[in-house]
N, C-alpha and C positions, 0 to 999 in steps of 0.2 A: 473314511478313506485315510489311510496312513500316508503321510508325506515324509519323504526322506529328508533328513536335516542337511542343510548346506552350510557353507562358511559365510558368515555375514559380518562385515566390518561396519561398525557404527562410528563415524568420525564426526563428532559434534563438540562444541564447547563443554568444558568439564561440568558446568552447572547442570547440564541435562542429566547427568548420571547421579547427581546428589539431591535433586529436587524431588521431594516425596510424591507430589501429585503426578509426576511423570513415571514413577515406578511401575504402575500397572501396564502402561503401554510398552515399556522396555521389557517387561516380563513376557509380553506377547511374542516379541521377537525371540527371546531366549527359549521359549517353548518350541519354536519352529526351526531354530538354527543354532549352530555353534557360533557364539558371538565374541568378537573382539571389540573393545571400546577404546577409542583413541581420540585425541584432540589435536591432530596434526594441522599445520597451517601452510605447509609448502609441499610441492611435488616430491622433493627429495626425502622428506620425512615420511610421506604416506606410501611410497612406492613398494616397500617390502611387504607391508600389510595388504596392500591392494593385490599383490601377486598371489597371496594366500586366498583371497576372497572370491566367492561365486557371486556375491551381491554386496552392494555398499549403500548405506543410508548416510546422508551428509547434508550440509548446508550448500553453499555455492562454491566454497573454497576448500582446498586448492583446486583451481581449474584443471580438469582432467583432459589434457591435450593428447595428441597422437603419440608423442614420445612416452608419456606416462602410461597411457593405455596399452602400449606395446609390451609393457612388463606385466600385464594382467591378462594372460590368455584365458583364464577361467571365468573372468567377469562377464556376467550376462544381464544383470539388473542393477540399475542405479536409481535410488529414491532421493529426491532433493527437496529441501525446504524452499530454496530458490535455486535458479541456475542462470548462468550468464549465457549470452548469445554464443560466444566462442566455445564454452563448454558444451552447450547443447549440440552445436554442429559436429564437434569431434566425437561425442558420445553416440550420436545418431549414425555417423559414418562408421563407427566401430561396431554397429549392430546391436547396441544395448537396448533393452526394454527400459524406458525411462518413465518414472512417476515423478510428478512435480506438483508440490502442494502449496504454491504461493497464494492461491486463491483462498486458502485458509485464513489469511490475514483480513480478507474483505469484510466480514461482518463487523469486526471491531473498528475498522477504518471508517466504514459507513456511519457507525454510531458516533464516532468522533466528529465526522463532518457535520452531522446534525447538531451535535453539541455546540460546535463552533458557530454554526449558523445562528442558532438561538442566542448564544452569548453575544455575538456581534450585533444582532438586532436589539436585544434587550439590555445590553451594556452591563451584564452581570459582573464581569471582571473589573470594570472601572468602579462599580459600586462597592465591590468587595474591598478593593484597594483603598478607596476613600474611607470606608468604615474602619479599616485597620489603622489608617493614618489620622482618624478623627477629623476628617475634612469634608465629610459628606454633606450634601444639601438635602434638606427635607422639603417635601411639597407642603407649602403653607396655604397657598391660594389656588383653587381650581378655576379655570384650567391654566391660569397664567404661569404657574411654575412647572408645568409639564413640558418635558423636552420633546419636541416634535420629531426628533431623529431617533427616539426610542420607539421601535415599531414591533408589531407582531409578525409572526411568520405566516399565519393563516391568510390565504388569498394572495400572497405576494407572487411576483414573477421570479422564478428561479431558473438558472441555467446550469446544467451539468456538462462539463467538458470531459468527455471520456465515459461512455455509458457501457463499461465493461462490468465485471462482477461487483466492484465497489459501487459504481454508479447505479447499477440496477438495484442493488440492495438499498441504497440511499433513496431511490425513487419509491421503493416499497414503504420505507419509513416516512416518506413525505405524504403518502396518500391521505392520511387523516387531516392534513393541514390544507387540503384542497388548493394547492399552489398551481399557478400557471407554469407548467414544466416544459422547458425546452432543453434540447441536448445537441451537442456537436460531437459527432463520431463518424468519421468518413468510412469506417470499416463495418458499421452496423446497419443491417437492413431496416428500412422504415417500419416494417411489420413488428420487429422485435422491440423497437422503441415504443411503438403504439401499445404493445402489450404492457408496458410499464408506465403508461400514461404520459409519455413524452412525445413532443413534436421535434423531429429532426430538422435542424436549421443550419445555416452557415454560422461560422464563428462570429462574423460581423453582426449578424442579426441577434445572436444570443447575447453578445456583449451589450449591444445597443438597447435591448429590451428587458434586461434582467436586473432586478433589485439586488439579487444575491447570485454570485457566480462561484461555483465550486469546481476546483481542479482535481480530478482523480484519474487523469489519463496515464497511460503507460509511459515510463521514462525512456522511450526510444530516442535515438539520435535525431530522427525526423521530427520529433516533438520539441526540440530545443527552442526556447524562446517563442513558444506558441503564442504567448502573450508578450509581444514585443512593445516597443515604444508606442506605436500607433494604437494597438489594442488597449494598452493601459490608459492611454489618453482618452480613449472612447468609452471607458467604463462610465456608467451613469453617475451623476453627482450623488454622493452619499451612499453609493453601492457598498455592499459587503463582499469582499473577495476572500474565499476560503481555499487554502492550498493544503491538501492532505496527500498530494501526489509526490512530486519531486520539485526541487527548486529550479531545475533546468527548464521547466515548463515556462518560467517567467524571467523576463529581463529584470533582475533584482535592482539594478541601478535605476532603471526607469521607474520601477515601483516605489523606491525610496523617494524619488523626486516628486511623484504624484502624491504620496502620503504627506510630504511637507506642505502641500497646498491645503491640507486639512479637510478635503471633501471626499475622502475615501476611508473605509475601514478595512484593514487586512488582518485576517486570522491565519497565522502561519505556523505550521508544524514542521516545516522542512526548510533547509537553508543550504547555501552554496558550500559552506564549510561547517562541518559538525564535529565536535561541539561548536556552537556559535561563539565567535570571538567576543572577548569581554568588551571591546570598544566598538562593536558593530553598531552602525547607525540605527538599526531596527530596535535596539534596546532603548533608545532615547526618543523614539517617535511615539507620542501618546495614543495615536490611532492605529498602532501596530500591536496586536495581541499575540504573544508568543508561547508556544509549547515545545518542549524539547524532543521532537520526533517520537511522540507517544501514541500515534493514532492506532497502530495495529498491535502494539506491544503489550498485550495482556496475557496472563497465564492461561486463560481460556484459549487464546490463539495458539499458544505453543502446544497445549494438549491436543487441540484440533489438528494442527499440522502433523504432529507425530502419529496421531491416530490414522490420518489419511494415508501416510506412508506405510503404516503397519497393515492397513487394509489391502493396499496394492501389493505389498510384499507377499502376503498370504495368497492373493489372487494369482500372482506370478508363479508361485510355487505349485499351485494347483492347475496351472496352465489355463486360467480363466482370464477374460478381458480385464484390463486395468480400469479402475474408476477414474483415475486422474492421470491419463497418459499424456506424455509430451511427444508430439509428432512434428513433422516438417511444417505443417500448417501453422504451428504456434510460433515459429521463428520470428515473424514480423513484430510480435509483441514483446520480444526480449531485447536486451541490450547489454553492453558491458559497462554501463554507467554506474552500476551499484544500486 
């Protein structure tokens, strides 16, 4: 079947166009369309190229609001790596077919969550630092010198807050560890949770009964401070808290206060301000282990995201159903929080 070429605007950071591993995916677009490659950041910059385009592939910025879209009468398809709630509403109202690939981050984020869970329980980061500083302690006498707070994951009680794509993949990864798995997700049917070996419970029950709590809920405004002062205070003594979602899920001031008590371990990949301030209290807390927002950011993730959008662009051209469509039903899972 011969497909007529259309005008495709690919508006992404410049590195997308110079990274060798992404070349094969970009070539897929170029075989199917006349392509313009830009790296615009504002509506004023993108509007002229958008007016030329029948389709656009982009991240979430600049947000395509009604005024910008009014200058793009030919535009019929938008493929996004991520999209804001505001952008989604305007694009849907404009009648665009929207492909949204944010779930392409999920496999890597789930693996990072598992990594941090194991590191928090087995204290590998602390051991590594001590070895580097030549301050490590060696076990000389069994079992006297064994740290009782170093624990295995197998058989532990684990709670996942947000059993979406990330949480479900994490549940799959946890299966060999035979954990007692609970989940809090008010939008998920019990049957879906059960398929992933998880029992749906209230947030209060999850916090009170979990040795490890993993946050991977969507960063919607309604989830702000999901773990507030009361919830953080209710975390079990010596629990491990993993956040690979967004920092807005947690009252970070209350978390710092609990960490100062010394009876909690926090594995944090996300922060209120990024890059993290040099004088952030979390840098000085010995039971806070920090990574610089790296959960999803692998080259495999980027290749997967772009491939997802290429698949849907080709499907749209052939008038076939999109594999990764964004519809009105998805709006509650989106936000403008970044």
